[in-house]
N, C-alpha and C positions, 0 to 999 in steps of 0.2 A: 519528454518529447515536446517540442514547441508546436503551436497550433498551425503553423504554415508548412509543416513537413509531413510527408507520408510515411506511414509505418507498415512494413511488410514482415509478417511472421511465418516461419516455415517450421512444421512439426512432423516428425516421422522417425522411423527406425534409423539408427546411425549407419551411415554408409560413406564410402570414399567419394569425394568430388561434389558433394551437395553444394557447398559454399561456392565453389568455382563456377558451377553452372548457373546459379542464380545471380551472382555478381556479373558474369558475362552478359546475361540477359539485360541487366541494368545498363552496362556500358554500351551495348549495341543500340539502345533506345535513348541515349543521351541523358541518362539519369545519373546524378551525382550522389554517391553514397556519403552521407554525413557521419554515420556511426554504424558499427556492426558489432553485435555481441552474439556469442554462441555458447552453448553448453550441452553436455550429455549427462543424463542421469538414468541409471538402470537400463541402459541401451536405447533410451529415447533421446532423439536429437532435437534441439531447438535453436533456431537462428532468428534474430530480430535485426532488421535493417531499418535505419531511419534515413530517408532519402529525400532529395530535392527534385521534384518532378516539374518544376516551373518551365524548364527548357527542354523537356522530353520531346521526342520526334514522333510520338503517337498519341492517341487519345487515351483517356482513362479507361474507357471500355475495352480498347484494344490491349492495354497493358494487363487488365484483369484477365482477359481471355488468354494472353500469352503465358501469364503466370500459372493459370489453371492447367493449361496444356502441359507445361513443364512439370507441374506437380503430379499430374496423372501419369506422366512418363516415368517419373522417379518414385511413384507410389508414396507421396507425402501429402500433407495438408498444407494449404497456403491461405493466408488472409491478408488483404491489402486495405488499409484505412487511410483514405484521402482526407485532407483538411475539411472539405465540404461535408464529409460523412459525420463530422463531430460538431456541427453547428448547434444542434440540440442534443446534448448528451443523455444517454440512457443508463440508469443505474439498476442493477440487479442486486437485491439484498438477500443474503443467506442468513437464516435464523435457526434456532433450536427451540428453547422454551422461554428465555428471559426476554422481556418486552421493552426494557427501558431505552436501549439504543435504537430499536426500530421506531419507537414512539418519537424520539428526538428527531430522527430523520423525516418522519411523516410531518411533524409539526413545522419543521423548517421548509419542507416542500409546500405545505398548505399556505405558509406565509410568504412564499416567493423569495425565500432567503437561502435556498439550497444551491441553486445554479444549475439544476438538471432535473429531469423527470425520473421518478421511480416507476419503472415499467413493470416490474415483477418482483414478488417475494417468493423465495424458495426455501422450504424447511425440511429437516429430516424428522420432524414431528409436526402434527397439525395444530399445536396449541395456539399459535398466533394467527391462524386463519381468520378469526373474527376481527382482529385489529386491521388486517389487510383489507378485508371486505368493507370495514367502516370507511376506509379511504378510497374504495373503488378500485383497488389494485389486485390483479390476478394473483392467486396463491396456489402453489403446487407443493404437495408433500411427496418427496422422493425417497423417504426412508422406509425401511421395513419395520416389523414389530419391535426390533431392538434399536431402531434409529440408524441403522447402517444405510448410507445413501447410495443410490444408483447413479454413478458418475456419468454414465453414458446418457442417461436422461437429463442430468444436470447440464451437460455440454449441449444437448439438443435445445434445451430451454434458453440457455445463454445465447445461442445462435439465433433462435427464433425471435427473441426479444432484443436482439442486436445490442447486447450489453457493451457499453464503453467502459464502465467501471463496475467492479464487483465489491460489495461492502459486506464484510463478515460482522454482523451485528450480534455478537456473542453466539456465533455458530460453533458448536462444540465438536467439530470433526476436522481431521487433518485432510487437506486437499492433496491429491496425488500430483506428481510431475505432469501428468497428462492434462490436468487443468491449469496448474500454475504456469507451465511453459507457454500455454496459448494466450495467457493474459499477463505477460510479464510487466511489472510496474503498474498494473491496473487492478490489483487486488489489495484492499486495505482491511486490516484487522485491528481489533482493540484487545489488548491483553491486560489483565488485572495485576500488573506489577511494573516496577521501574526497570524494564529490560536494560541490560542483559541479566539482571537478577531474577531468579525464580521463573524460568521458562517452563512451558508445559502445563500439566494439569495442577489444580489445587494451589494456585499461586498465593492466594490469601493465607491459606493454611501453612504454606512454606514460610511466609513472612512471619507468622506467629511463632513457628517452631524455631526460626533463626533469631528471634528476639529483636527484630529491627524496630527502631523508633519512628522511622518515616517510611511509609509505603506509598504506592501510587499506581498509575495506569499508563499505558503506552499505546499510541496509535502508530502503526507501522505497515510498510509494504510487506506482502507475503512472498517468501521465496521457498525453495524446496528444502531449506534448512529450518526446522521448527523454531519459530519465535526469534529468528536471527535476521530478519529482513531490515532494510533501512528504516530508522526511526524518524517519524514525522513530528508527533506531538507527545508531550508528557504532562501529567498532573500529579501532585503529591499531596499526602495528608498524614497527620500524626496518627500513631498507633498507641492507644491508651494502655495503661497497665492492665494486665489480665484480660486483654481484649479477646473476645470470641470471634470465630470465623464469620458468623452472621453479622456481628457489629462492623467488621471490616467491609463486608459486602455492602452494607447500608451506607457506609462512608464512601465507598469506591464507586458504586453504580452511577450516581450523578456525574462524577468526574469521567467515568467511562464514556457516557453519552456525550459529554462536552468535548473531550479530546477526540473522539471519533468524528464528530460533526466538524470540528475544526480541520482535521486531517482531510476529510472529504472535500471541504471547501477549498483548501489549498490546492488539492489535485485538480479539481474542476476548473479553478481559475488559472491553472498553469503557473502557479506562484512558487512551486517547489520543484527542484531538479534533483536527480539522483546520479551520483558519480562515484564509482568504486565503493559501492555499498554505503555511502553516506549521503544524506539529503542536505540541501541548502536552499535558502530562500533566494528567489530571483530579486534583482534590484527593484523591480516595480512593486513587489509585495509590501503591503503595509497593514498595520493594526492586527497582527496575528499574535496569539498567545501560544507559543510553542512549549513553554515550560511554566515557571513560576509567574504568579500575578504580579502586577506592579507593587501592590501593597506588601507582598512577601519579599520582593527584592529590596524594598526600602527598609524592611525590618532587619535585614542582614547587616552586620557591622562592616564598615569599610576601612577601619584602622585597627591595628597597625599594619603597614605594608612594608615588606623587606626593603631596607635601604633608607627609610625615612627617619629612623632614630638618630638623635644627636651624636651618639657614639660612632656611628658608621657613616654619617652623612658627609664627613670630611674626607673620606677615602677617595683617592683619585680613581678615574676610570681605568687607568692602567693597573692599579692595585686590585680593583675588583675583577678585571679580566684575568689577571694572574691567579687570583684566588679561585676563580671558577675553573680555570684550566687544571688546577691541582686537585679538584674534587673528583 
């Protein structure tokens, strides 16, 4: 979503006519729909509209009121986010017990290099409460004795602290569609593998078992499909002979923090777009490391390349096309 457009999200039980009634409301108020996406998972309906409200024939306050009245009538939830609502973006960080990603976010925030405010930290354990308190950020433990989170409390906190972006800083729980649908393309996770390889739990252990020589980490948007959301950033590292899981964790954790922080900055700066499940950098984006470092790219060989050898260089373009057609 670009910064000059308004985003409207509708969540509720699936029913006939929901899309039609909300799009009609837009038309009647002179609002142009730039993009519309909808999905249903386990009977839960989600619709996200990106709209241009520049020439609408009512005020923002009136539009919010009309949307809420229609939502009450249809028994659904609605949220409207205008461009002015996002001038100072608010981040909610979800954590479990590992501190390295949260620490990286806090350090960037303290150094004014994050691009938003961290308004709240929410955990399913209380292990990282002292770190949040050190930075003066409210901390809430929403987990029971087994770490099972109360998602209704989570949603209440996200609404209370007006979260523009949710960052999963090694949050070791799966978010339900009821959360994911409300924050479409606004939840970023860090996963300790080069997705799509080794999704789910114990990714480093999976890498060892499969005998890979290069492992890594992935910053990605969260969807209702586990570890299959659009990839934003990736980092890679070598896997030594006879590496143990703990050794891979030690190699991976600094890269986890680095890739997550880069993904968050890309999102906050509106430098990354998502289309059909794939991310791309906008033209204005500069100086981002989405994958390998410059040094690593330089170390890769650049020869030979198909067609440059003397034996095939003399082939005509027609011959090459005919050969390709035969393959």
